[in-house]
All heavy atoms as an XYZ file, in Angstrom:
964
protein
N      12.862     41.029     28.093
C      12.432     42.396     27.882
C      12.696     42.764     26.423
O      13.721     42.451     25.857
C      13.215     43.321     28.819
C      13.016     44.776     28.515
S      13.733     45.983     29.649
C      15.342     45.377     29.972
N      11.716     43.441     25.835
C      11.850     43.975     24.480
C      11.655     45.482     24.562
O      10.800     45.963     25.301
C      10.792     43.390     23.543
C      10.893     41.915     23.318
C      11.882     41.633     22.244
C      11.830     40.151     21.902
N      12.412     39.852     20.644
N      12.451     46.209     23.782
C      12.361     47.665     23.748
C      12.316     48.097     22.287
O      13.119     47.642     21.470
C      13.571     48.316     24.448
C      13.712     47.793     25.871
C      13.430     49.838     24.438
C      15.003     48.211     26.547
N      11.385     48.991     21.980
C      11.249     49.522     20.627
C      11.315     51.039     20.678
O      10.557     51.675     21.413
C       9.914     49.094     20.015
C       9.785     47.611     19.847
C       9.275     46.819     20.869
C      10.183     46.997     18.674
C       9.165     45.444     20.725
C      10.080     45.622     18.513
C       9.564     44.853     19.550
O       9.461     43.500     19.401
N      12.214     51.627     19.889
C      12.308     53.083     19.779
C      11.148     53.573     18.920
O      10.817     52.973     17.896
C      13.641     53.480     19.158
N      10.523     54.663     19.347
C       9.423     55.253     18.599
C       9.953     56.267     17.600
O      10.857     57.029     17.893
C       8.451     55.959     19.542
C       7.526     55.068     20.339
C       6.784     55.881     21.385
C       6.548     54.367     19.437
N       9.382     56.264     16.438
C       9.752     57.189     15.377
C       8.842     56.889     14.203
O       7.707     56.476     14.380
N       9.329     57.072     12.997
C       8.547     56.685     11.826
C       8.256     55.192     11.854
O       7.213     54.750     11.414
C       9.291     57.038     10.536
C       9.194     58.495     10.150
C       7.779     58.885      9.774
O       7.100     58.160      9.027
O       7.339     59.949     10.251
N       9.211     54.425     12.348
C       9.050     52.981     12.485
C       9.416     52.576     13.901
O      10.208     53.240     14.566
C       9.961     52.237     11.509
C       9.593     52.446     10.061
C      10.472     51.612      9.159
O      11.685     51.604      9.307
N       9.860     50.915      8.239
N       8.839     51.479     14.350
C       9.231     50.895     15.628
C      10.454     50.026     15.374
O      10.396     49.081     14.595
C       8.098     50.044     16.199
C       6.860     50.814     16.636
C       5.716     49.858     16.918
C       7.168     51.642     17.858
N      11.560     50.369     16.006
C      12.811     49.655     15.781
C      13.280     49.099     17.107
O      13.402     49.827     18.096
C      13.877     50.589     15.185
C      13.382     51.123     13.850
C      15.206     49.875     15.042
C      14.235     52.208     13.258
N      13.541     47.781     17.130
C      14.017     47.163     18.363
C      15.358     47.776     18.756
O      16.226     48.001     17.910
C      14.142     45.645     18.196
C      14.282     44.946     19.512
C      14.052     43.454     19.431
O      13.537     42.958     18.410
O      14.397     42.774     20.417
N      15.526     48.053     20.032
C      16.708     48.736     20.530
C      17.085     48.180     21.897
O      16.492     47.200     22.350
C      16.464     50.265     20.568
O      17.671     50.921     20.892
C      15.392     50.638     21.555
N      18.032     48.813     22.554
C      18.479     48.387     23.884
C      18.228     49.504     24.893
O      18.036     50.665     24.524
C      19.980     48.053     23.886
O      20.714     49.261     23.624
C      20.318     46.986     22.860
N      18.284     49.140     26.155
C      18.112     50.118     27.226
C      19.188     51.195     27.141
O      18.902     52.380     27.311
C      18.156     49.427     28.592
C      18.048     50.380     29.764
S      16.452     51.196     29.902
C      15.514     49.913     30.704
N      20.419     50.792     26.881
C      21.526     51.742     26.799
C      21.288     52.773     25.695
O      21.513     53.971     25.895
C      22.861     51.018     26.562
C      23.317     50.154     27.717
C      22.590     48.813     27.802
O      22.049     48.318     26.773
O      22.520     48.267     28.914
N      20.831     52.328     24.540
C      20.581     53.249     23.438
C      19.442     54.211     23.765
O      19.505     55.385     23.425
C      20.263     52.475     22.157
C      21.460     51.737     21.598
C      21.088     50.838     20.441
O      19.971     50.345     20.354
N      22.042     50.609     19.542
N      18.410     53.718     24.439
C      17.283     54.579     24.816
C      17.743     55.641     25.798
O      17.432     56.825     25.651
C      16.129     53.741     25.412
C      15.090     54.630     26.073
C      15.484     52.887     24.342
N      18.493     55.244     26.816
C      18.938     56.190     27.830
C      19.928     57.212     27.267
O      19.892     58.376     27.643
C      19.548     55.445     29.020
C      18.566     54.574     29.813
C      19.294     53.811     30.902
C      17.422     55.386     30.374
N      20.804     56.773     26.351
C      21.773     57.691     25.745
C      21.098     58.690     24.807
O      21.408     59.874     24.824
C      22.831     56.908     24.971
C      23.842     56.203     25.839
C      24.799     55.339     25.014
O      24.815     55.463     23.769
O      25.525     54.541     25.631
N      20.191     58.211     23.984
C      19.583     59.069     22.962
C      18.372     59.837     23.489
O      17.942     60.795     22.860
C      19.142     58.217     21.769
O      18.064     57.372     22.144
N      17.813     59.399     24.599
C      16.619     60.005     25.184
C      15.442     60.006     24.208
O      14.594     60.888     24.231
C      16.907     61.407     25.705
C      17.919     61.438     26.825
C      18.077     62.817     27.434
O      17.271     63.712     27.127
O      19.005     62.978     28.231
N      15.394     58.997     23.331
C      14.275     58.864     22.406
C      13.075     58.259     23.120
O      13.213     57.576     24.131
C      14.658     57.950     21.231
C      15.587     58.592     20.254
C      15.749     57.709     19.039
C      16.606     58.422     18.019
N      16.763     57.659     16.802
N      11.914     58.494     22.566
C      10.709     57.860     23.081
C      10.766     56.375     22.763
O      11.319     55.972     21.734
C       9.477     58.490     22.449
C       9.304     59.942     22.823
C       8.120     60.569     22.126
O       7.763     60.191     21.014
N       7.507     61.548     22.778
N      10.180     55.556     23.651
C      10.280     54.115     23.454
C       9.108     53.381     24.091
O       8.430     53.899     24.971
C      11.595     53.595     24.037
N       8.913     52.156     23.606
C       7.932     51.228     24.158
C       8.707     50.065     24.757
O       9.581     49.493     24.106
C       6.976     50.705     23.063
C       6.040     49.649     23.622
C       6.210     51.840     22.429
N       8.376     49.718     26.001
C       9.023     48.608     26.709
C       7.991     47.519     26.948
O       6.857     47.812     27.356
C       9.537     49.061     28.082
C      10.625     50.080     28.032
C      10.343     51.412     27.776
C      11.946     49.717     28.253
C      11.340     52.360     27.734
C      12.952     50.654     28.221
C      12.655     51.982     27.958
N       8.364     46.280     26.720
C       7.533     45.136     27.067
C       8.347     44.303     28.051
O       9.398     43.762     27.689
C       7.139     44.313     25.832
C       6.395     45.202     24.841
C       6.300     43.109     26.239
C       6.118     44.562     23.512
N       7.872     44.246     29.295
C       8.648     43.617     30.365
C       7.793     42.609     31.117
O       6.570     42.661     31.085
C       9.207     44.667     31.350
C      10.110     45.650     30.641
C       8.096     45.402     32.064
N       8.470     41.709     31.808
C       7.805     40.762     32.688
C       7.559     41.444     34.038
O       8.284     42.371     34.396
C       8.651     39.512     32.841
C       8.958     38.934     31.452
C       9.284     37.504     31.343
N       8.526     36.509     32.014
C       7.387     35.965     31.555
N       6.861     36.401     30.441
N       6.792     35.014     32.211
N       6.553     41.015     34.779
C       6.236     41.676     36.057
C       7.412     41.735     37.029
O       7.592     42.741     37.717
C       5.101     40.816     36.630
C       4.473     40.178     35.442
C       5.584     39.970     34.453
N       8.242     40.709     37.050
C       9.355     40.680     38.004
C      10.456     41.687     37.676
O      11.245     42.047     38.532
C       9.936     39.267     38.142
C      10.377     38.630     36.857
C       9.296     37.840     36.133
O       8.115     37.890     36.519
O       9.661     37.184     35.141
N      10.531     42.160     36.445
C      11.541     43.155     36.088
C      10.957     44.554     35.907
O      11.691     45.519     35.680
C      12.295     42.729     34.828
C      11.441     42.581     33.591
C      12.161     41.959     32.410
O      13.371     41.702     32.473
O      11.482     41.717     31.394
N       9.666     44.695     36.061
C       8.995     45.967     35.781
C       9.454     47.082     36.712
O       9.746     48.189     36.258
C       7.487     45.780     35.866
S       6.579     47.223     35.308
N       9.506     46.836     38.004
C       9.883     47.876     38.970
C      11.279     48.427     38.648
O      11.496     49.636     38.657
C       9.839     47.292     40.381
C       9.858     48.309     41.470
C       8.516     48.960     41.599
C       8.341     49.544     42.979
N       7.088     50.246     43.105
N      12.219     47.537     38.335
C      13.582     47.946     38.002
C      13.607     48.806     36.742
O      14.276     49.847     36.692
C      14.479     46.715     37.822
C      15.904     47.034     37.419
C      16.740     45.775     37.187
N      16.153     44.848     36.244
C      16.243     44.950     34.914
N      16.881     45.971     34.372
N      15.697     44.052     34.123
N      12.864     48.417     35.717
C      12.818     49.177     34.468
C      12.198     50.554     34.703
O      12.707     51.563     34.214
C      12.061     48.394     33.373
C      11.781     49.264     32.160
C      12.843     47.152     32.973
N      11.111     50.601     35.465
C      10.484     51.896     35.763
C      11.467     52.829     36.460
O      11.538     54.018     36.144
C       9.237     51.696     36.620
C       8.045     51.008     35.949
C       6.934     50.771     36.963
C       7.542     51.793     34.762
N      12.245     52.303     37.394
C      13.246     53.126     38.081
C      14.321     53.614     37.115
O      14.735     54.773     37.167
C      13.883     52.332     39.210
C      12.962     52.110     40.383
C      13.529     51.152     41.428
O      14.671     50.650     41.245
O      12.829     50.900     42.420
N      14.763     52.735     36.199
C      15.816     53.103     35.244
C      15.383     54.244     34.328
O      16.190     55.095     33.978
C      16.222     51.901     34.391
C      17.135     50.931     35.086
C      17.531     49.803     34.139
O      16.688     49.047     33.674
N      18.818     49.720     33.851
N      14.122     54.249     33.932
C      13.666     55.263     32.987
C      12.993     56.447     33.682
O      12.484     57.348     33.021
C      12.742     54.663     31.904
C      11.478     54.054     32.518
C      13.505     53.650     31.066
C      10.477     53.536     31.495
N      12.984     56.422     35.004
C      12.523     57.586     35.751
C      11.029     57.700     35.961
O      10.513     58.796     36.178
N      10.310     56.588     35.920
C       8.878     56.606     36.224
C       8.709     56.165     37.670
O       9.047     55.042     38.026
C       8.075     55.690     35.278
C       8.140     56.221     33.842
C       6.625     55.577     35.740
C       7.407     55.372     32.819
N       8.184     57.055     38.486
C       7.955     56.745     39.897
C       6.558     56.154     40.050
O       5.564     56.806     39.728
C       8.091     58.003     40.741
N       6.487     54.913     40.519
C       5.208     54.239     40.734
C       5.178     53.726     42.157
O       6.092     53.028     42.591
C       5.024     53.090     39.733
C       3.772     52.300     39.968
C       2.522     52.872     39.760
C       3.823     50.992     40.417
C       1.359     52.160     39.984
C       2.667     50.269     40.637
C       1.443     50.854     40.431
O       0.299     50.139     40.659
N       4.145     54.060     42.896
C       4.061     53.757     44.329
C       3.403     52.416     44.642
O       3.539     51.918     45.738
C       3.286     54.873     45.040
C       3.914     56.242     44.900
C       5.254     56.341     45.594
O       5.429     55.723     46.651
O       6.129     57.052     45.063
N       2.667     51.832     43.731
C       1.880     50.639     44.031
C       2.596     49.335     43.771
O       3.767     49.293     43.403
N       1.855     48.244     43.968
C       2.360     46.904     43.676
C       2.157     46.602     42.197
O       1.188     47.054     41.588
C       1.618     45.852     44.497
C       1.909     45.955     45.977
O       3.037     46.360     46.332
O       1.006     45.631     46.778
N       3.050     45.806     41.658
C       2.927     45.375     40.267
C       2.494     43.921     40.299
O       3.293     43.027     40.527
C       4.249     45.568     39.504
C       4.581     47.057     39.468
C       4.138     44.989     38.103
C       5.927     47.386     38.918
N       1.187     43.718     40.109
C       0.607     42.382     40.214
C      -0.448     42.200     39.136
O      -1.471     42.894     39.127
C      -0.014     42.197     41.603
O      -0.719     40.985     41.659
N      -0.212     41.268     38.247
C      -1.169     41.006     37.174
C      -2.397     40.262     37.677
O      -3.449     40.293     37.045
C      -0.507     40.215     36.055
C       0.637     40.914     35.336
C       1.197     40.028     34.243
C       0.211     42.243     34.769
N      -2.285     39.613     38.807
C      -3.418     38.881     39.361
C      -4.552     39.828     39.756
O      -5.696     39.413     39.866
C      -2.985     38.053     40.574
C      -2.155     36.830     40.228
C      -0.733     37.171     39.778
O      -0.141     38.143     40.303
O      -0.227     36.476     38.885
N      -4.242     41.095     39.993
C      -5.250     42.082     40.363
C      -5.900     42.747     39.156
O      -6.765     43.616     39.325
C      -4.624     43.170     41.251
C      -4.115     42.603     42.563
O      -4.635     41.555     43.004
O      -3.192     43.200     43.142
N      -5.515     42.373     37.957
C      -6.052     42.984     36.731
C      -7.302     42.212     36.297
O      -7.232     41.271     35.527
C      -5.004     42.975     35.634
N      -8.475     42.648     36.814
C      -9.731     41.989     36.482
C     -10.524     42.745     35.425
O     -11.473     42.223     34.867
C     -10.594     41.840     37.737
C      -9.994     40.906     38.744
C      -9.460     41.386     39.929
C      -9.945     39.537     38.498
C      -8.895     40.529     40.856
C      -9.375     38.676     39.418
C      -8.856     39.172     40.594
O      -8.296     38.323     41.495
N     -10.160     43.999     35.180
C     -10.863     44.810     34.195
C      -9.900     45.878     33.683
O      -8.783     46.004     34.167
C     -12.137     45.440     34.776
C     -11.920     46.125     36.096
C     -11.538     47.456     36.154
C     -12.082     45.430     37.290
C     -11.330     48.091     37.367
C     -11.879     46.056     38.510
C     -11.503     47.386     38.543
N     -10.340     46.629     32.689
C      -9.516     47.696     32.128
C      -9.745     48.972     32.931
O     -10.891     49.342     33.183
C      -9.864     47.935     30.666
S      -9.608     46.493     29.625
N      -8.673     49.613     33.332
C      -8.795     50.865     34.075
C      -7.541     51.701     33.858
O      -6.501     51.185     33.457
C      -9.004     50.620     35.568
C      -7.772     50.084     36.270
C      -7.998     49.978     37.759
C      -6.709     49.507     38.423
N      -6.792     49.493     39.853
N      -7.663     52.981     34.126
C      -6.521     53.892     34.061
C      -6.609     54.841     35.252
O      -7.694     55.248     35.643
C      -6.456     54.652     32.716
C      -7.634     55.570     32.544
C      -5.159     55.399     32.573
N      -5.461     55.117     35.845
C      -5.379     56.040     36.976
C      -4.187     56.957     36.749
O      -3.365     56.728     35.871
C      -5.237     55.266     38.289
C      -6.449     54.386     38.573
C      -6.414     53.750     39.943
O      -5.856     54.349     40.871
O      -6.953     52.648     40.069
N      -4.106     58.002     37.564
C      -3.007     58.947     37.412
C      -2.178     59.015     38.682
O      -2.682     58.815     39.775
C      -3.522     60.370     37.107
O      -4.327     60.810     38.198
C      -4.316     60.397     35.832
N      -0.913     59.270     38.484
C      -0.001     59.618     39.560
C       0.699     60.895     39.127
O       0.466     61.400     38.033
C       1.007     58.501     39.834
C       0.415     57.367     40.611
C       1.470     56.436     41.191
O       2.651     56.519     40.880
N       1.028     55.534     42.037
N       1.577     61.385     39.954
C       2.261     62.649     39.681
C       2.965     62.636     38.318
O       2.873     63.586     37.558
C       3.278     62.923     40.793
C       3.837     64.308     40.786
C       2.939     65.290     41.499
O       1.861     64.968     41.954
N       3.387     66.518     41.591
N       3.690     61.566     38.027
C       4.550     61.523     36.841
C       4.015     60.697     35.680
O       4.619     60.693     34.612
C       5.924     60.965     37.218
C       6.648     61.847     38.199
O       6.387     63.058     38.213
O       7.478     61.328     38.957
N       2.942     59.939     35.894
C       2.535     59.029     34.822
C       1.064     58.648     34.929
O       0.415     58.884     35.935
C       3.387     57.763     34.860
S       3.073     56.683     36.272
N       0.582     58.055     33.852
C      -0.684     57.337     33.854
C      -0.340     55.869     34.007
O       0.680     55.405     33.490
C      -1.429     57.525     32.529
C      -1.889     58.921     32.155
C      -2.452     58.915     30.743
C      -2.929     59.414     33.125
N      -1.169     55.126     34.696
C      -0.950     53.693     34.791
C      -2.304     53.008     34.849
O      -3.325     53.627     35.131
C      -0.103     53.330     36.007
C      -0.821     53.503     37.325
C      -1.453     52.422     37.931
C      -0.902     54.734     37.946
C      -2.133     52.580     39.125
C      -1.570     54.896     39.136
C      -2.185     53.814     39.728
O      -2.865     53.979     40.904
N      -2.306     51.730     34.559
C      -3.560     51.010     34.599
C      -3.394     49.560     34.245
O      -2.272     49.043     34.173
N      -4.533     48.921     34.019
C      -4.537     47.502     33.695
C      -5.417     47.252     32.479
O      -6.352     48.009     32.201
C      -5.071     46.661     34.873
O      -6.394     47.104     35.201
C      -4.173     46.770     36.081
N      -5.096     46.183     31.788
C      -5.939     45.646     30.732
C      -6.275     44.209     31.119
O      -5.393     43.466     31.552
C      -5.212     45.613     29.376
C      -4.986     46.949     28.751
C      -3.704     47.367     28.462
C      -6.048     47.771     28.420
C      -3.474     48.600     27.869
C      -5.825     49.006     27.824
C      -4.537     49.415     27.551
N      -7.515     43.831     30.945
C      -7.950     42.449     31.089
C      -8.770     42.145     29.847
O      -9.955     42.478     29.767
C      -8.758     42.253     32.357
N      -8.130     41.550     28.866
C      -8.723     41.389     27.539
C      -9.140     39.932     27.352
O      -8.310     39.021     27.496
C      -7.702     41.793     26.453
C      -7.269     43.244     26.693
C      -8.290     41.597     25.059
C      -6.050     43.649     25.921
N     -10.415     39.685     27.042
C     -10.868     38.300     26.852
C     -10.126     37.630     25.703
O      -9.799     38.264     24.702
C     -12.354     38.445     26.511
C     -12.726     39.815     26.924
C     -11.481     40.651     26.849
N      -9.859     36.368     25.879
C      -9.267     35.577     24.786
C     -10.343     35.323     23.742
O     -11.514     35.109     24.072
C      -8.693     34.279     25.325
C      -7.536     34.523     26.267
C      -7.023     33.199     26.849
N      -6.039     33.461     27.879
C      -4.737     33.525     27.692
N      -4.249     33.349     26.475
N      -3.918     33.758     28.684
N      -9.946     35.328     22.493
C     -10.894     35.249     21.379
C     -11.813     34.035     21.481
O     -13.015     34.143     21.308
C     -10.137     35.237     20.053
C     -10.992     35.270     18.797
C     -11.844     36.527     18.763
C     -10.125     35.195     17.565
N     -11.277     32.865     21.780
C     -12.081     31.642     21.796
C     -12.581     31.275     23.192
O     -13.188     30.226     23.373
C     -11.275     30.489     21.197
C     -10.846     30.705     19.740
C      -9.976     29.561     19.271
C     -12.056     30.863     18.838
N     -12.316     32.139     24.185
C     -12.708     31.854     25.567
C     -13.177     33.160     26.221
O     -12.629     33.599     27.221
C     -11.516     31.258     26.326
C     -11.885     30.761     27.704
O     -13.083     30.579     27.978
O     -10.976     30.563     28.524
N     -14.207     33.772     25.656
C     -14.640     35.110     26.042
C     -15.029     35.185     27.517
O     -14.773     36.178     28.185
C     -15.803     35.589     25.150
C     -16.321     36.934     25.602
C     -15.356     35.648     23.701
N     -15.629     34.159     28.052
C     -16.062     34.181     29.446
C     -15.022     33.606     30.401
O     -15.200     33.650     31.610
C     -17.378     33.413     29.602
C     -18.557     33.983     28.809
C     -19.775     33.097     28.956
C     -18.868     35.397     29.234
N     -13.946     33.106     29.879
C     -12.935     32.454     30.712
C     -11.733     33.336     30.999
O     -11.866     34.504     31.374
N     -10.562     32.772     30.792
C      -9.320     33.480     31.117
C      -9.118     34.697     30.231
O      -9.704     34.818     29.161
C      -8.137     32.523     30.981
O      -8.022     32.095     29.647
N      -8.271     35.603     30.692
C      -8.030     36.856     29.984
C      -6.533     37.114     29.861
O      -5.747     36.620     30.648
C      -8.672     38.015     30.742
C     -10.168     37.878     30.863
C     -10.763     39.035     31.634
N     -12.186     38.919     31.766
C     -13.078     39.203     30.817
N     -12.676     39.647     29.668
N     -14.365     39.058     31.031
N      -6.172     37.899     28.842
C      -4.824     38.434     28.773
C      -4.778     39.566     29.789
O      -5.591     40.487     29.730
C      -4.506     38.982     27.383
C      -4.515     37.947     26.293
C      -5.524     37.932     25.340
C      -3.503     37.000     26.208
C      -5.528     36.976     24.328
C      -3.503     36.042     25.205
C      -4.521     36.044     24.271
O      -4.514     35.107     23.276
N      -3.837     39.525     30.708
C      -3.744     40.541     31.749
C      -2.413     41.267     31.626
O      -1.373     40.629     31.483
C      -3.845     39.909     33.132
C      -5.143     39.185     33.374
C      -5.141     38.516     34.754
N      -6.198     37.568     34.885
C      -7.458     37.870     35.173
N      -7.793     39.109     35.377
N      -8.373     36.935     35.273
N      -2.484     42.588     31.688
C      -1.251     43.367     31.653
C      -1.457     44.682     32.376
O      -2.581     45.155     32.533
C      -0.764     43.582     30.226
C      -1.637     44.444     29.357
S      -0.990     44.627     27.689
C      -1.667     43.170     26.935
N      -0.351     45.237     32.820
C      -0.340     46.579     33.392
C       0.389     47.475     32.408
O       1.231     47.002     31.637
C       0.382     46.594     34.738
C      -0.365     45.890     35.843
S       0.463     46.063     37.440
C       0.043     47.759     37.851
N       0.075     48.775     32.435
C       0.782     49.714     31.580
C       1.107     50.976     32.367
O       0.433     51.314     33.337
C      -0.018     50.048     30.316
C      -1.320     50.751     30.594
C      -1.378     52.137     30.664
C      -2.483     50.028     30.774
C      -2.574     52.785     30.910
C      -3.684     50.674     31.026
C      -3.726     52.053     31.104
N       2.179     51.632     31.946
C       2.657     52.866     32.549
C       3.033     53.792     31.399
O       3.764     53.385     30.503
C       3.882     52.604     33.431
C       3.631     51.547     34.467
C       3.788     50.201     34.172
C       3.220     51.894     35.741
C       3.539     49.223     35.118
C       2.971     50.928     36.697
C       3.136     49.594     36.386
N       2.554     55.033     31.427
C       2.798     55.959     30.327
C       3.205     57.315     30.898
O       2.525     57.854     31.775
C       1.538     56.149     29.461
C       1.049     54.813     28.920
C       1.798     57.139     28.339
C      -0.288     54.884     28.225
N       4.311     57.846     30.389
C       4.646     59.248     30.670
C       4.906     59.926     29.327
O       4.582     59.364     28.273
C       5.802     59.381     31.664
C       7.145     58.952     31.122
O       7.303     58.634     29.944
N       8.142     58.923     31.983
N       5.503     61.097     29.326
C       5.673     61.845     28.077
C       6.667     61.197     27.110
O       6.664     61.506     25.928
C       6.115     63.276     28.375
O       7.340     63.272     29.074
N       7.516     60.286     27.592
C       8.541     59.679     26.734
C       8.391     58.178     26.532
O       8.842     57.644     25.526
C       9.921     59.946     27.325
C      10.341     61.397     27.245
C      11.659     61.623     27.904
C      12.751     61.013     27.079
N      14.079     61.319     27.592
N       7.791     57.484     27.500
C       7.830     56.024     27.465
C       6.457     55.406     27.697
O       5.622     55.946     28.404
C       8.787     55.484     28.532
C      10.165     56.067     28.462
C      10.680     56.820     29.501
C      10.972     55.874     27.348
C      11.956     57.361     29.442
C      12.241     56.407     27.270
C      12.735     57.150     28.319
O      13.977     57.689     28.253
N       6.289     54.232     27.090
C       5.150     53.362     27.352
C       5.734     52.033     27.812
O       6.604     51.471     27.134
C       4.290     53.143     26.086
C       3.150     52.186     26.371
C       3.774     54.458     25.542
N       5.282     51.554     28.969
C       5.778     50.285     29.510
C       4.585     49.351     29.671
O       3.598     49.705     30.318
C       6.476     50.481     30.877
C       6.946     49.143     31.429
C       7.634     51.451     30.759
N       4.681     48.167     29.067
C       3.691     47.113     29.253
C       4.319     46.021     30.086
O       5.398     45.523     29.750
C       3.232     46.521     27.915
C       2.438     47.465     27.073
C       3.009     48.059     25.957
C       1.129     47.753     27.380
C       2.282     48.936     25.175
C       0.390     48.628     26.600
C       0.970     49.218     25.496
N       3.658     45.631     31.160
C       4.114     44.523     31.990
C       3.136     43.376     31.792
O       1.940     43.509     32.085
C       4.152     44.952     33.464
O       4.491     43.862     34.286
N       3.634     42.256     31.276
C       2.774     41.115     30.981
C       3.590     39.840     30.952
O       4.816     39.894     30.920
C       2.059     41.332     29.646
C       2.987     41.661     28.500
C       2.966     40.634     27.396
O       2.037     39.841     27.309
O       3.909     40.626     26.615
N       2.907     38.692     30.986
C       3.658     37.447     30.962
C       3.274     36.473     29.863
O       3.951     35.503     29.663
C       3.642     36.715     32.296
C       2.497     36.816     33.162
C       2.726     36.004     34.436
C       1.694     36.352     35.461
N       1.742     35.586     36.647
N       2.224     36.722     29.114
C       1.810     35.729     28.122
C       2.105     36.102     26.676
O       1.697     35.406     25.766
C       0.337     35.379     28.292
C      -0.569     36.582     28.251
O      -0.148     37.621     27.711
O      -1.686     36.492     28.767
N       2.801     37.214     26.427
C       3.226     37.559     25.074
C       2.213     38.319     24.234
O       2.467     38.585     23.062
N       1.076     38.688     24.800
C       0.042     39.376     24.033
C       0.525     40.732     23.516
O       0.348     41.059     22.347
C      -1.223     39.534     24.884
C      -2.385     40.127     24.145
C      -3.056     39.391     23.184
C      -2.815     41.413     24.411
C      -4.135     39.931     22.498
C      -3.898     41.960     23.731
C      -4.546     41.220     22.777
N       1.131     41.533     24.377
C       1.625     42.853     23.959
C       2.703     42.723     22.892
O       2.738     43.492     21.929
C       2.163     43.636     25.158
N       3.572     41.749     23.047
C       4.630     41.526     22.046
C       4.024     41.185     20.683
O       4.466     41.682     19.657
C       5.562     40.414     22.511
C       6.633     40.032     21.520
C       7.626     41.156     21.214
O       7.759     42.086     22.033
O       8.265     41.093     20.152
N       2.989     40.360     20.667
C       2.324     40.025     19.399
C       1.689     41.257     18.767
O       1.734     41.433     17.543
C       1.296     38.910     19.611
C       1.950     37.559     19.894
C       0.960     36.407     19.806
N      -0.168     36.512     20.707
C      -0.173     36.110     21.978
N       0.924     35.588     22.505
N      -1.261     36.219     22.710
N       1.095     42.125     19.582
C       0.508     43.363     19.045
C       1.577     44.259     18.415
O       1.391     44.793     17.319
C      -0.219     44.131     20.143
C      -1.513     43.534     20.658
C      -2.054     44.366     21.820
C      -2.542     43.426     19.557
N       2.697     44.418     19.110
C       3.792     45.246     18.581
C       4.331     44.651     17.287
O       4.598     45.375     16.323
C       4.915     45.402     19.631
C       4.425     46.179     20.845
C       6.150     46.044     19.019
C       4.071     47.625     20.582
N       4.475     43.332     17.225
C       4.964     42.700     15.998
C       4.000     42.938     14.837
O       4.438     43.160     13.710
C       5.182     41.208     16.223
C       6.398     40.926     17.076
C       6.556     39.463     17.407
O       5.710     38.630     17.085
N       7.663     39.124     18.053
N       2.709     42.929     15.106
C       1.735     43.213     14.043
C       1.855     44.653     13.571
O       1.765     44.941     12.379
C       0.322     42.926     14.532
C       0.049     41.437     14.648
C      -1.321     41.148     15.153
N      -2.330     41.558     14.193
C      -3.628     41.523     14.436
N      -4.073     41.114     15.596
N      -4.483     41.908     13.521
N       2.086     45.581     14.497
C       2.277     46.979     14.129
C       3.543     47.130     13.296
O       3.569     47.866     12.310
C       2.320     47.877     15.384
C       0.944     47.912     16.055
C       2.795     49.289     15.023
C       0.934     48.547     17.429
N       4.604     46.420     13.672
C       5.884     46.509     12.952
C       5.760     46.008     11.506
O       6.534     46.431     10.648
C       6.969     45.725     13.676
S       7.554     46.524     15.184
N       4.826     45.140     11.233
C       4.649     44.626      9.874
C       4.016     45.655      8.949
O       4.128     45.550      7.740
C       3.802     43.357      9.891
C       4.530     42.171     10.464
C       3.655     40.953     10.473
C       4.388     39.798     11.135
N       3.552     38.610     11.237
N       3.374     46.684      9.507
C       2.796     47.735      8.697
C       3.934     48.561      8.084
O       4.957     48.768      8.693
C       1.886     48.633      9.509
C       0.643     47.935      9.966
C      -0.273     48.917     10.626
C      -1.592     48.243     10.873
N      -2.694     49.122     10.615
N       3.711     49.075      6.924
C       4.749     49.820      6.230
C       4.800     51.289      6.619
O       5.849     51.907      6.571
C       4.544     49.712      4.706
C       4.624     48.306      4.191
C       6.031     47.769      4.300
C       6.095     46.385      3.718
N       7.038     45.534      4.337
N       3.678     51.877      6.991
C       3.636     53.306      7.288
C       3.050     53.576      8.657
O       2.286     52.769      9.190
C       2.836     54.083      6.220
C       3.514     54.016      4.869
C       1.417     53.575      6.143
N       3.406     54.706      9.244
C       2.840     55.210     10.483
C       2.898     54.234     11.654
O       1.957     54.111     12.418
C       1.406     55.672     10.272
C       1.291     56.803      9.289
C      -0.129     57.298      9.247
N      -0.263     58.299      8.223
C      -0.295     59.592      8.476
N      -0.206     60.036      9.688
N      -0.420     60.435      7.484
N       3.983     53.530     11.787
C       4.134     52.595     12.899
C       4.234     53.327     14.235
O       3.650     52.932     15.217
C       5.379     51.731     12.731
C       5.286     50.771     11.594
C       6.574     49.990     11.442
O       7.470     50.065     12.264
N       6.663     49.247     10.373
N       5.037     54.380     14.255
C       5.282     55.099     15.507
C       4.119     55.965     15.887
O       3.911     56.305     17.014
C-alpha cells in the first residue's frame, strides 16, 4: 500500500499520519487490502471488490462516496488485456485498488512535476 498526502505536493505518508492529521490523501492498495483500508478511513462500500468485473470505465454513487472502475487498454495491446482498477472517492480521500502498478506509475509521474501536484 502507498499513501500520498494531498497538498501543494504529493508526499508519501503513512496511515497513522493521515488519520492523525485528517489531511486529504490518495491511497493505492491491492484488492485484498482495499476493504480494510476503506473501513479505516470511513468509506462505507456495500459491494464486492473485484477487478475481474472491471470491463469498462464507469462511475456510480453511494451515500458516502463515488466509486467505479477503469479498464484502460495497454498501449501496445489496444484490443487485448487492460489495466483494471477500482476507485473510491469522498470529500477527503481517493482510493485506487489495483494489482499491476499502473496507478502507482501515474502518481510517480505526477510527483515528478514541480508545480500543482496536489
